[in-house]
N, CA, C and O atoms as a GROMACS GRO file, in nm:
protein
  312
    1MET      N    1   0.088  -0.132   0.000
    1MET     CA    2   0.003  -0.006   0.012
    1MET      C    3   0.086   0.134   0.013
    1MET      O    4   0.174   0.151   0.097
    2THR      N    5   0.057   0.227  -0.077
    2THR     CA    6   0.138   0.342  -0.099
    2THR      C    7   0.043   0.453  -0.021
    2THR      O    8  -0.076   0.472  -0.042
    3THR      N    9   0.121   0.516   0.068
    3THR     CA   10   0.078   0.636   0.130
    3THR      C   11   0.064   0.747   0.047
    3THR      O   12   0.160   0.775  -0.025
    4GLN      N   13  -0.043   0.822   0.043
    4GLN     CA   14  -0.053   0.945  -0.046
    4GLN      C   15  -0.074   1.063   0.048
    4GLN      O   16  -0.160   1.067   0.135
    5LEU      N   17   0.014   1.156   0.021
    5LEU     CA   18   0.007   1.269   0.087
    5LEU      C   19  -0.095   1.390   0.016
    5LEU      O   20  -0.061   1.441  -0.091
    6THR      N   21  -0.194   1.422   0.070
    6THR     CA   22  -0.280   1.543   0.014
    6THR      C   23  -0.264   1.641   0.088
    6THR      O   24  -0.328   1.648   0.193
    7ILE      N   25  -0.175   1.738   0.053
    7ILE     CA   26  -0.126   1.847   0.102
    7ILE      C   27  -0.203   1.986   0.094
    7ILE      O   28  -0.208   2.029  -0.022
    8GLY      N   29  -0.257   2.057   0.176
    8GLY     CA   30  -0.370   2.155   0.165
    8GLY      C   31  -0.335   2.296   0.204
    8GLY      O   32  -0.430   2.373   0.198
    9GLN      N   33  -0.234   2.342   0.239
    9GLN     CA   34  -0.217   2.476   0.269
    9GLN      C   35  -0.197   2.587   0.165
    9GLN      O   36  -0.259   2.692   0.178
   10MET      N   37  -0.101   2.564   0.048
   10MET     CA   38  -0.085   2.644  -0.069
   10MET      C   39  -0.214   2.636  -0.169
   10MET      O   40  -0.252   2.520  -0.186
   11ASN      N   41  -0.276   2.720  -0.228
   11ASN     CA   42  -0.376   2.686  -0.317
   11ASN      C   43  -0.295   2.633  -0.430
   11ASN      O   44  -0.177   2.651  -0.459
   12PRO      N   45  -0.385   2.568  -0.486
   12PRO     CA   46  -0.332   2.491  -0.635
   12PRO      C   47  -0.275   2.572  -0.745
   12PRO      O   48  -0.199   2.508  -0.818
   13PRO      N   49  -0.295   2.716  -0.780
   13PRO     CA   50  -0.251   2.779  -0.858
   13PRO      C   51  -0.117   2.833  -0.814
   13PRO      O   52  -0.023   2.854  -0.891
   14LYS      N   53  -0.118   2.850  -0.705
   14LYS     CA   54   0.013   2.908  -0.630
   14LYS      C   55   0.132   2.790  -0.628
   14LYS      O   56   0.250   2.818  -0.648
   15PHE      N   57   0.092   2.675  -0.606
   15PHE     CA   58   0.172   2.571  -0.615
   15PHE      C   59   0.204   2.540  -0.742
   15PHE      O   60   0.324   2.528  -0.768
   16GLY      N   61   0.119   2.522  -0.829
   16GLY     CA   62   0.121   2.486  -0.983
   16GLY      C   63   0.258   2.605  -1.022
   16GLY      O   64   0.360   2.568  -1.080
   17ALA      N   65   0.240   2.718  -0.988
   17ALA     CA   66   0.323   2.814  -1.042
   17ALA      C   67   0.479   2.780  -0.987
   17ALA      O   68   0.577   2.778  -1.062
   18TRP      N   69   0.486   2.754  -0.847
   18TRP     CA   70   0.603   2.709  -0.798
   18TRP      C   71   0.669   2.597  -0.868
   18TRP      O   72   0.789   2.597  -0.894
   19LEU      N   73   0.581   2.494  -0.899
   19LEU     CA   74   0.620   2.358  -0.951
   19LEU      C   75   0.668   2.377  -1.098
   19LEU      O   76   0.765   2.314  -1.140
   20GLY      N   77   0.602   2.460  -1.172
   20GLY     CA   78   0.651   2.488  -1.320
   20GLY      C   79   0.786   2.574  -1.316
   20GLY      O   80   0.877   2.551  -1.396
   21MET      N   81   0.794   2.675  -1.218
   21MET     CA   82   0.928   2.744  -1.214
   21MET      C   83   1.023   2.641  -1.178
   21MET      O   84   1.119   2.634  -1.254
   22GLN      N   85   1.023   2.564  -1.089
   22GLN     CA   86   1.130   2.468  -1.045
   22GLN      C   87   1.151   2.378  -1.146
   22GLN      O   88   1.268   2.347  -1.166
   23ARG      N   89   1.054   2.321  -1.225
   23ARG     CA   90   1.083   2.219  -1.339
   23ARG      C   91   1.169   2.305  -1.434
   23ARG      O   92   1.273   2.252  -1.474
   24ARG      N   93   1.140   2.432  -1.479
   24ARG     CA   94   1.216   2.478  -1.573
   24ARG      C   95   1.331   2.522  -1.546
   24ARG      O   96   1.417   2.527  -1.634
   25MET      N   97   1.355   2.566  -1.407
   25MET     CA   98   1.497   2.575  -1.371
   25MET      C   99   1.595   2.452  -1.380
   25MET      O  100   1.716   2.473  -1.385
   26ILE      N  101   1.548   2.332  -1.381
   26ILE     CA  102   1.632   2.218  -1.389
   26ILE      C  103   1.610   2.168  -1.538
   26ILE      O  104   1.661   2.065  -1.581
   27GLU      N  105   1.535   2.246  -1.605
   27GLU     CA  106   1.549   2.222  -1.756
   27GLU      C  107   1.465   2.100  -1.798
   27GLU      O  108   1.499   2.045  -1.902
   28LEU      N  109   1.357   2.051  -1.728
   28LEU     CA  110   1.290   1.929  -1.751
   28LEU      C  111   1.148   1.966  -1.817
   28LEU      O  112   1.075   2.058  -1.780
   29SER      N  113   1.125   1.878  -1.920
   29SER     CA  114   0.998   1.896  -1.981
   29SER      C  115   0.894   1.842  -1.882
   29SER      O  116   0.928   1.777  -1.783
   30GLN      N  117   0.771   1.868  -1.908
   30GLN     CA  118   0.643   1.819  -1.818
   30GLN      C  119   0.636   1.679  -1.841
   30GLN      O  120   0.597   1.611  -1.746
   31ALA      N  121   0.669   1.615  -1.961
   31ALA     CA  122   0.686   1.466  -1.970
   31ALA      C  123   0.802   1.398  -1.904
   31ALA      O  124   0.798   1.283  -1.860
   32GLU      N  125   0.905   1.477  -1.901
   32GLU     CA  126   1.027   1.428  -1.806
   32GLU      C  127   0.984   1.411  -1.667
   32GLU      O  128   0.980   1.302  -1.611
   33LEU      N  129   0.953   1.516  -1.618
   33LEU     CA  130   0.910   1.512  -1.473
   33LEU      C  131   0.800   1.409  -1.461
   33LEU      O  132   0.817   1.318  -1.379
   34GLY      N  133   0.686   1.412  -1.533
   34GLY     CA  134   0.607   1.308  -1.509
   34GLY      C  135   0.655   1.172  -1.495
   34GLY      O  136   0.614   1.097  -1.407
   35GLN      N  137   0.760   1.136  -1.600
   35GLN     CA  138   0.839   1.011  -1.587
   35GLN      C  139   0.887   0.988  -1.472
   35GLN      O  140   0.857   0.882  -1.417
   36LYS      N  141   0.954   1.061  -1.423
   36LYS     CA  142   1.047   1.046  -1.299
   36LYS      C  143   0.928   1.023  -1.177
   36LYS      O  144   0.949   0.945  -1.084
   37LEU      N  145   0.820   1.088  -1.187
   37LEU     CA  146   0.710   1.100  -1.058
   37LEU      C  147   0.598   0.962  -1.079
   37LEU      O  148   0.518   0.924  -0.994
   38GLY      N  149   0.618   0.907  -1.205
   38GLY     CA  150   0.533   0.809  -1.244
   38GLY      C  151   0.390   0.867  -1.276
   38GLY      O  152   0.290   0.803  -1.246
   39VAL      N  153   0.385   0.979  -1.332
   39VAL     CA  154   0.261   1.022  -1.373
   39VAL      C  155   0.272   1.090  -1.522
   39VAL      O  156   0.382   1.108  -1.575
   40THR      N  157   0.162   1.120  -1.579
   40THR     CA  158   0.157   1.172  -1.731
   40THR      C  159   0.192   1.310  -1.740
   40THR      O  160   0.178   1.387  -1.644
   41ARG      N  161   0.236   1.344  -1.848
   41ARG     CA  162   0.251   1.482  -1.894
   41ARG      C  163   0.136   1.560  -1.856
   41ARG      O  164   0.150   1.670  -1.802
   42GLN      N  165   0.012   1.505  -1.884
   42GLN     CA  166  -0.103   1.575  -1.867
   42GLN      C  167  -0.124   1.612  -1.719
   42GLN      O  168  -0.176   1.718  -1.684
   43THR      N  169  -0.086   1.528  -1.646
   43THR     CA  170  -0.108   1.526  -1.495
   43THR      C  171  -0.028   1.647  -1.442
   43THR      O  172  -0.075   1.727  -1.361
   44ILE      N  173   0.100   1.652  -1.495
   44ILE     CA  174   0.199   1.765  -1.448
   44ILE      C  175   0.121   1.895  -1.509
   44ILE      O  176   0.104   1.989  -1.432
   45SER      N  177   0.085   1.902  -1.610
   45SER     CA  178   0.021   2.020  -1.665
   45SER      C  179  -0.123   2.061  -1.580
   45SER      O  180  -0.156   2.180  -1.577
   46THR      N  181  -0.191   1.977  -1.524
   46THR     CA  182  -0.305   2.010  -1.450
   46THR      C  183  -0.257   2.066  -1.315
   46THR      O  184  -0.309   2.163  -1.260
   47TRP      N  185  -0.155   1.998  -1.267
   47TRP     CA  186  -0.085   2.056  -1.138
   47TRP      C  187  -0.043   2.208  -1.156
   47TRP      O  188  -0.068   2.304  -1.083
   48GLU      N  189   0.025   2.203  -1.270
   48GLU     CA  190   0.094   2.348  -1.302
   48GLU      C  191  -0.018   2.460  -1.337
   48GLU      O  192   0.004   2.578  -1.310
   49ASN      N  193  -0.103   2.431  -1.380
   49ASN     CA  194  -0.215   2.523  -1.431
   49ASN      C  195  -0.323   2.537  -1.324
   49ASN      O  196  -0.421   2.611  -1.338
   50GLY      N  197  -0.294   2.451  -1.203
   50GLY     CA  198  -0.395   2.479  -1.072
   50GLY      C  199  -0.526   2.419  -1.095
   50GLY      O  200  -0.618   2.436  -1.015
   51THR      N  201  -0.538   2.346  -1.208
   51THR     CA  202  -0.688   2.264  -1.202
   51THR      C  203  -0.706   2.150  -1.128
   51THR      O  204  -0.817   2.099  -1.114
   52GLN      N  205  -0.602   2.105  -1.077
   52GLN     CA  206  -0.591   1.980  -1.007
   52GLN      C  207  -0.491   1.976  -0.892
   52GLN      O  208  -0.372   2.003  -0.913
   53GLN      N  209  -0.539   1.941  -0.761
   53GLN     CA  210  -0.434   1.939  -0.660
   53GLN      C  211  -0.371   1.803  -0.642
   53GLN      O  212  -0.439   1.703  -0.622
   54PRO      N  213  -0.232   1.802  -0.651
   54PRO     CA  214  -0.151   1.668  -0.642
   54PRO      C  215  -0.193   1.609  -0.493
   54PRO      O  216  -0.238   1.666  -0.394
   55ALA      N  217  -0.162   1.483  -0.514
   55ALA     CA  218  -0.170   1.385  -0.387
   55ALA      C  219  -0.064   1.295  -0.399
   55ALA      O  220  -0.070   1.186  -0.456
   56PHE      N  221   0.055   1.355  -0.329
   56PHE     CA  222   0.192   1.301  -0.358
   56PHE      C  223   0.203   1.168  -0.262
   56PHE      O  224   0.148   1.155  -0.153
   57SER      N  225   0.278   1.081  -0.322
   57SER     CA  226   0.322   0.964  -0.246
   57SER      C  227   0.442   1.030  -0.174
   57SER      O  228   0.483   1.140  -0.210
   58ILE      N  229   0.493   0.967  -0.080
   58ILE     CA  230   0.611   0.993   0.014
   58ILE      C  231   0.741   0.979  -0.093
   58ILE      O  232   0.836   1.057  -0.090
   59GLN      N  233   0.730   0.880  -0.177
   59GLN     CA  234   0.852   0.859  -0.283
   59GLN      C  235   0.846   0.973  -0.369
   59GLN      O  236   0.951   1.026  -0.406
   60GLN      N  237   0.734   1.016  -0.405
   60GLN     CA  238   0.723   1.135  -0.516
   60GLN      C  239   0.770   1.270  -0.446
   60GLN      O  240   0.828   1.353  -0.516
   61ILE      N  241   0.751   1.295  -0.315
   61ILE     CA  242   0.790   1.420  -0.249
   61ILE      C  243   0.958   1.382  -0.239
   61ILE      O  244   1.036   1.471  -0.272
   62LYS      N  245   1.003   1.274  -0.201
   62LYS     CA  246   1.141   1.267  -0.201
   62LYS      C  247   1.211   1.277  -0.337
   62LYS      O  248   1.325   1.321  -0.354
   63THR      N  249   1.127   1.231  -0.434
   63THR     CA  250   1.204   1.272  -0.593
   63THR      C  251   1.210   1.414  -0.617
   63THR      O  252   1.313   1.463  -0.663
   64LEU      N  253   1.103   1.489  -0.589
   64LEU     CA  254   1.091   1.642  -0.600
   64LEU      C  255   1.201   1.730  -0.534
   64LEU      O  256   1.261   1.828  -0.577
   65CYS      N  257   1.210   1.658  -0.406
   65CYS     CA  258   1.321   1.726  -0.324
   65CYS      C  259   1.460   1.698  -0.371
   65CYS      O  260   1.548   1.782  -0.356
   66ASP      N  261   1.480   1.594  -0.422
   66ASP     CA  262   1.608   1.557  -0.474
   66ASP      C  263   1.634   1.613  -0.613
   66ASP      O  264   1.752   1.627  -0.646
   67LEU      N  265   1.541   1.645  -0.695
   67LEU     CA  266   1.537   1.716  -0.817
   67LEU      C  267   1.566   1.867  -0.804
   67LEU      O  268   1.647   1.929  -0.873
   68PHE      N  269   1.479   1.922  -0.692
   68PHE     CA  270   1.483   2.066  -0.660
   68PHE      C  271   1.575   2.116  -0.564
   68PHE      O  272   1.597   2.237  -0.556
   69GLY      N  273   1.636   2.027  -0.483
   69GLY     CA  274   1.732   2.041  -0.420
   69GLY      C  275   1.679   2.112  -0.272
   69GLY      O  276   1.742   2.196  -0.206
   70CYS      N  277   1.551   2.058  -0.241
   70CYS     CA  278   1.485   2.109  -0.118
   70CYS      C  279   1.464   2.001  -0.030
   70CYS      O  280   1.451   1.887  -0.077
   71ASP      N  281   1.457   2.024   0.109
   71ASP     CA  282   1.432   1.914   0.226
   71ASP      C  283   1.280   1.898   0.232
   71ASP      O  284   1.207   1.994   0.206
   72ALA      N  285   1.230   1.777   0.267
   72ALA     CA  286   1.105   1.752   0.259
   72ALA      C  287   1.037   1.828   0.368
   72ALA      O  288   0.914   1.828   0.362
   73ARG      N  289   1.088   1.890   0.462
   73ARG     CA  290   1.030   1.966   0.568
   73ARG      C  291   1.006   2.089   0.500
   73ARG      O  292   0.913   2.159   0.540
   74GLU      N  293   1.076   2.126   0.404
   74GLU     CA  294   1.058   2.269   0.350
   74GLU      C  295   0.976   2.265   0.203
   74GLU      O  296   0.950   2.363   0.132
   75PHE      N  297   0.949   2.147   0.182
   75PHE     CA  298   0.840   2.126   0.069
   75PHE      C  299   0.713   2.210   0.064
   75PHE      O  300   0.640   2.200   0.163
   76PRO      N  301   0.675   2.291  -0.035
   76PRO     CA  302   0.564   2.361  -0.022
   76PRO      C  303   0.442   2.286  -0.026
   76PRO      O  304   0.427   2.192  -0.103
   77ASN      N  305   0.346   2.329   0.066
   77ASN     CA  306   0.219   2.263   0.089
   77ASN      C  307   0.114   2.325  -0.024
   77ASN      O  308   0.069   2.439  -0.016
   78PRO      N  309   0.080   2.222  -0.140
   78PRO     CA  310  -0.020   2.285  -0.236
   78PRO      C  311  -0.157   2.289  -0.190
   78PRO      O  312  -0.244   2.339  -0.262
   0.00000   0.00000   0.00000
């Protein structure tokens, strides 16, 4: 069983803007980031445009933190 974290402090559009900025800074496409997280490019797009709120697994948060150089304790709450 995979634990999903639905994080709810930062509104989806604000989190989406942060996610898109971080992704572009490390020069990944939406498809490449999706592949690393095990989701589709379309899912990354909905997160970035704020139409869907992500429910991250612990492993996905670790992956994002490794990619973006952040600590899980500092990970923004979408």
